[in-house]
N, C-alpha and C positions, 0 to 999 in steps of 0.2 A: 538742319538738324531739328529745329523746333517743329517744322511741318511733319517730319517723320515721327517724332515723339507724339504729336497731337493725333496722328493717324494710328497710334498704338503700336508702332514699331518698337520692339524691345531695345533698351539701352545696350544690352549685351550684343545684340546684332550690329548696332552701330559701332561698338568697340571692335568687334571682329572685322568689320569692313575697314575701319581705321588702321588696325594693325596690319592688314594685308597691304596697305599703301603707305606705311611708315617711310619717311624720307622724301616723300613727294611734296611738291609745292602745296602749301596750306596745311600740311600735317601738324605743325606745332599749334596753329590756331584751332584746328579741329580737336586736338587733345585737350586744350584748355576748355573748350565748350563741353566736351564730354565729361570732363572732371566737374565742371560747374553743374551739369545735369545729374550728377550722381545722387543728389538728394531727392530726386523724383520730379523736380520742376520741369515743365514742358515748354516754357517760353521765357523770354528775357524778363518779362514783368513778374512771373512767378519766382524766378531766381532772385530778383531784387527783393521781393517780399520775404522770401526765406532768409536771405542775408540780413534784412532788417530785424526779423523776429529773433534770429540767433544773436545779433549784436545787442539787442535789448534784453536778452536773457529770458525771453518769453518761452514758456514750455507748454506742453500739452497739445500741440498741433501735429497734424499729419498732412502730407501732400497727397493729392489724387485719391481722396477718401470717397468710398462708395456710398451714395445716398440715393435710394429709390431707383436703382438701375443705372445711375449716372455717376460720374466722378466729379467732385468739386475740387478746385485748385488747392485750397488749404482749408482744413476743418479743425475745429476744436470739439471733438466728439463729446467730451464730458459736458460741455456747455451748450451743445447743439448749435454751434455757430459755424456757418460756411462762408468762405470768402472766394469770390471769383475775381481774378485780377485782370482778365483780358477783356474787360468791358462787357458789352451786351452781345457777345458771340453766341450765347445760348438763346434759343428761341423762347418766346414767352410761355409756350406750352411746357417746355422742359423746366423752366424756372418755377412755374406753378406746381409741377409735379414734385420737384425737390422740396418746395415749401410745404406741400401737403404731407409728404412722408416724414418730414422732420417735425 
């Protein structure tokens, strides 16, 4: 599921596929993953960050926020803070472009 979300497959498309296969092996686990992804997080690391932000009562953040033609995992737009949770998956060129546009 994470790979599909990272390739910009829409969550509603994944839900549709899931509902066509309800009752099959793995369906309950797939439902839990889809529910966890409903906040916009596209990986386990992003879901953990979102969970921690919520638990701490931190507000003002958005997932998959557009910056300079790219999307950062979590952003605090008012403060112009971007958080990438998946390590160095972005190339140096993309990171530089995001930094330049913010």
